[in-house]
C-alpha positions as CSV (number, residue, x, y, z in Angstrom):
1,M,-85.3,-6.0,-75.8
2,K,-85.6,-2.6,-78.4
3,T,-82.4,-0.7,-77.6
4,R,-83.3,3.3,-77.2
5,Q,-81.2,6.1,-79.2
6,F,-80.0,8.6,-76.9
7,T,-79.6,12.1,-78.4
8,E,-76.4,13.8,-77.6
9,D,-78.2,17.0,-75.8
10,Q,-80.1,14.5,-73.3
11,I,-76.3,12.4,-72.7
12,I,-74.6,15.4,-72.0
13,K,-77.9,16.6,-70.1
14,L,-77.7,13.7,-68.3
15,L,-73.9,14.7,-67.9
16,Q,-74.1,17.3,-66.6
17,E,-77.0,16.8,-64.1
18,G,-74.7,14.0,-62.5
19,K,-72.0,16.6,-62.3
20,K,-74.0,18.6,-60.1
21,G,-74.1,15.9,-57.6
22,E,-77.3,17.1,-56.5
23,K,-78.6,12.8,-56.7
24,S,-77.0,9.7,-56.9
25,V,-75.9,8.6,-60.3
26,E,-78.5,5.4,-59.8
27,D,-81.2,7.9,-59.0
28,L,-80.5,9.6,-62.9
29,C,-80.6,6.8,-64.7
30,R,-83.3,5.3,-63.6
31,E,-85.0,8.9,-64.3
32,F,-83.6,9.0,-67.5
33,G,-84.3,5.7,-68.5
34,C,-81.0,4.2,-69.2
35,S,-78.1,2.0,-67.1
36,T,-75.4,2.9,-65.5
37,A,-73.5,0.8,-67.9
38,S,-74.3,2.8,-70.2
39,Y,-73.4,6.9,-68.3
40,Y,-70.5,5.7,-67.4
41,T,-69.9,4.8,-71.4
42,W,-71.0,8.0,-72.0
43,K,-68.7,9.7,-69.5
44,K,-65.9,8.3,-70.7
45,K,-66.9,8.8,-74.5
46,Y,-67.8,12.6,-74.0
47,G,-66.3,13.5,-70.7
48,D,-66.1,17.3,-70.1
49,T,-67.5,17.9,-73.5
50,N,-70.1,20.6,-75.0
51,V,-73.7,20.1,-77.3
52,D,-71.5,21.2,-80.0
53,E,-68.8,19.3,-79.6
54,A,-70.4,16.0,-79.2
55,Y,-72.6,16.9,-82.6
56,G,-68.8,16.8,-84.2
57,L,-67.6,13.2,-82.8
58,R,-69.8,10.9,-84.9
59,P,-68.8,12.9,-88.1
60,L,-65.8,12.1,-87.0
61,E,-66.2,8.8,-86.1
62,K,-67.6,7.7,-89.2
63,E,-64.5,8.9,-91.4
64,N,-62.3,7.2,-88.9
65,A,-64.3,3.8,-89.6
66,R,-64.3,4.6,-93.5
67,L,-60.3,5.1,-92.7
68,L,-59.8,2.3,-91.0
69,R,-61.5,0.1,-93.5
70,I,-59.7,1.1,-96.9
71,V,-56.2,0.8,-94.7
72,G,-57.1,-2.6,-94.0
73,Q,-58.2,-3.5,-97.5
74,Q,-55.6,-2.2,-98.3
75,R,-53.1,-4.4,-96.2
76,L,-54.8,-7.4,-97.6
77,E,-53.7,-6.5,-100.8
78,I,-50.2,-6.0,-100.1
79,D,-50.3,-9.5,-98.5
80,A,-52.0,-11.0,-100.7
81,M,-49.2,-9.6,-103.8
82,K,-46.0,-10.6,-101.2
83,D,-47.9,-14.0,-101.4
84,V,-47.5,-14.0,-105.4
85,L,-44.7,-12.7,-105.4
86,G,-43.4,-15.0,-103.1
87,K,-44.8,-18.5,-105.4
88,K,-42.9,-17.3,-108.6
89,R,-39.8,-17.1,-107.2
C-alpha cells in the first residue's frame, strides 16, 4: 500500500482542530485520510508547535542522525584499535 506524505502545515492544522474538541479524533482522521495511530504519533512529536517551529524540526533531525552515524563509526574504530593493540602485547 502506498504511504502518503503529509506536510507539516497539514499535520499542525489537524492537531489544532483536534485541540478544539469540536469533532472526535476518529472523525478528524477519517476526513484527513490518516489513522488515529498517526494522529497520536504526530501529537507526541509536534505537540504544541506552530508551523514555523515544525519546519525547523526536519533539518535538526537530519543533522542529529548524521552526528549519531559519525559517533557510531568512531566507536567502531576505537573498538577495532583496542582489539589490534590488545593482540600485540
